[in-house]
C-alpha positions as CSV (number, residue, x, y, z in Angstrom):
1,X,152.5,48.1,-39.7
2,X,154.3,47.6,-37.0
3,X,153.6,49.1,-33.6
4,X,156.7,50.8,-32.0
5,X,156.0,50.2,-27.6
6,X,159.7,52.0,-26.9
7,X,158.9,55.4,-24.5
8,X,159.2,57.6,-26.7
9,X,159.3,56.6,-30.0
10,X,159.1,59.0,-32.9
11,X,158.9,57.3,-36.2
12,X,158.3,59.7,-39.5
13,X,154.4,60.2,-40.3
14,X,153.8,60.5,-44.3
15,X,151.0,61.3,-46.6
16,X,150.9,61.0,-49.8
17,X,149.2,64.6,-50.5
18,X,149.1,65.0,-54.2
19,X,150.6,61.6,-55.7
20,X,149.4,61.3,-59.4
21,X,150.1,57.6,-59.1
22,X,148.1,57.0,-55.7
23,X,144.7,59.0,-57.1
24,X,144.9,56.7,-60.3
25,X,145.9,59.4,-62.7
26,X,149.0,57.8,-64.2
27,X,152.3,55.9,-62.8
28,X,152.7,52.9,-61.5
29,X,151.4,51.5,-57.5
30,X,153.2,48.3,-56.7
31,X,154.1,46.3,-53.6
32,X,157.5,46.4,-52.0
33,X,158.5,43.5,-49.8
34,X,160.6,45.3,-47.1
35,X,164.3,44.3,-46.5
36,X,164.7,45.9,-43.1
37,X,162.4,48.5,-40.5
38,X,161.8,51.6,-42.6
39,X,158.9,54.6,-41.5
40,X,156.5,55.5,-43.8
41,X,157.4,58.5,-46.5
42,X,160.8,56.8,-47.6
43,X,161.7,56.6,-51.0
44,X,162.8,53.0,-53.2
45,X,163.4,51.8,-56.4
46,X,162.5,48.1,-57.6
47,X,164.7,45.3,-56.8
48,X,164.3,41.9,-57.7
49,X,160.9,40.0,-58.2
50,X,159.8,38.4,-55.2
51,X,156.0,37.3,-56.9
52,X,153.2,38.5,-58.7
53,X,153.2,42.8,-58.4
54,X,155.9,42.2,-55.0
55,X,159.5,43.9,-55.5
56,X,162.2,43.7,-53.3
57,X,162.5,47.3,-52.2
58,X,165.9,48.8,-52.6
59,X,167.3,52.3,-51.3
60,X,167.5,55.3,-53.4
61,X,170.9,56.3,-54.2
62,X,172.3,59.6,-53.2
63,X,171.7,62.7,-55.5
64,X,168.5,61.2,-57.0
65,X,165.9,63.0,-55.7
66,X,165.7,66.5,-54.7
67,X,162.3,68.9,-53.2
68,X,161.0,72.3,-52.0
69,X,159.6,72.3,-48.7
70,X,156.4,74.3,-49.9
71,X,154.7,74.9,-46.5
72,X,155.4,73.9,-42.9
73,X,152.8,73.0,-40.0
74,X,150.0,71.8,-42.7
75,X,146.1,70.6,-42.1
76,X,148.3,67.1,-41.9
77,X,150.3,68.0,-38.9
78,X,153.5,67.8,-41.3
79,X,155.1,69.7,-43.7
80,X,154.5,69.7,-48.1
81,X,157.6,68.4,-49.9
82,X,157.4,69.0,-53.6
83,X,159.6,66.9,-55.6
84,X,161.8,68.9,-58.4
85,X,164.2,66.4,-59.2
86,X,163.6,62.5,-59.3
87,X,166.5,60.7,-61.4
88,X,164.8,57.6,-62.5
89,X,161.8,55.5,-61.2
90,X,161.4,56.5,-57.4
91,X,158.8,55.1,-55.6
92,X,157.3,56.8,-52.2
93,X,156.3,54.0,-49.8
94,X,153.5,54.2,-48.2
95,X,150.9,52.1,-45.3
96,X,147.7,53.2,-43.9
97,X,148.8,53.1,-40.2
98,X,145.5,51.4,-38.5
99,X,145.8,50.3,-34.9
100,X,144.1,47.6,-33.4
101,X,143.6,49.1,-30.0
102,X,141.0,51.6,-28.4
103,X,143.4,53.7,-26.7
104,X,144.3,56.8,-27.8
105,X,147.9,57.3,-27.3
106,X,148.1,53.5,-29.0
107,X,146.7,55.4,-32.2
108,X,149.7,58.1,-32.5
109,X,151.0,57.3,-36.4
110,X,154.4,58.2,-34.8
111,X,154.4,54.7,-33.1
112,X,154.0,52.9,-36.2
113,X,156.4,51.9,-39.0
114,X,157.0,49.0,-41.9
115,X,158.5,46.1,-40.5
116,X,161.3,43.9,-42.5
117,X,159.2,41.4,-44.1
118,X,156.3,43.7,-44.5
119,X,154.7,44.1,-48.0
120,X,154.4,47.9,-48.7
121,X,152.6,50.4,-51.3
122,X,155.1,52.3,-53.7
123,X,153.8,54.8,-55.1
124,X,155.6,56.0,-58.5
125,X,156.4,59.8,-58.5
126,X,156.5,62.3,-60.6
127,X,157.9,65.8,-60.7
128,X,155.4,68.1,-59.3
129,X,154.0,65.5,-56.5
130,X,153.7,66.4,-53.1
131,X,153.4,64.4,-50.0
132,X,153.4,65.6,-46.4
133,X,156.1,64.9,-43.9
134,X,156.4,64.6,-40.4
135,X,159.3,66.6,-38.6
136,X,161.4,62.8,-38.1
137,X,161.4,62.6,-42.1
138,X,163.9,65.3,-41.7
139,X,167.6,66.2,-41.0
140,X,167.7,69.4,-40.0
141,X,164.9,71.9,-39.2
142,X,162.2,72.2,-42.3
143,X,161.6,75.8,-43.3
144,X,159.4,76.8,-46.1
145,X,161.3,77.3,-49.6
146,X,164.5,75.1,-48.3
147,X,165.5,72.6,-50.3
148,X,165.9,69.1,-49.8
149,X,168.1,66.4,-50.9
150,X,167.1,63.1,-50.1
151,X,169.8,60.9,-48.5
152,X,169.6,57.4,-46.8
153,X,166.1,57.0,-46.1
154,X,166.1,60.7,-44.9
155,X,164.9,64.4,-46.4
156,X,167.4,66.5,-45.5
157,X,167.3,70.2,-45.4
158,X,169.7,72.0,-47.4
159,X,171.5,75.4,-45.9
């Protein structure tokens, strides 16, 4: 992962709270070679094969993924989204943020992103999986019970 030293940088903070493939229950965990900078929590599909267990990440098309915000301001500092529609094999992109710096202000997860060329984990999603997302992952204001649709790297809160 890369760290953004830009003043007031805010990248999405995400965590696979209840993703079956991440817990070894079922589904695949693959590695994506990123073709552009991407925050944790973006979604992807398998693109071209790169090397053993590495594929290029392809952005998920609009209207392929929906979810429901189940809880806001959760214990992980974000909002829980439960996936209710997954059209195809969709993967949750996540790398554990690790800061090499001892200063607390440089360990803020909102400073971290996955850089172009990085290799990240892709955890296969299934209906009912739950992820935690910070406000920076959303377009619109998260509220309990609201539907979200994934579009162009953001979870768009529906009216």
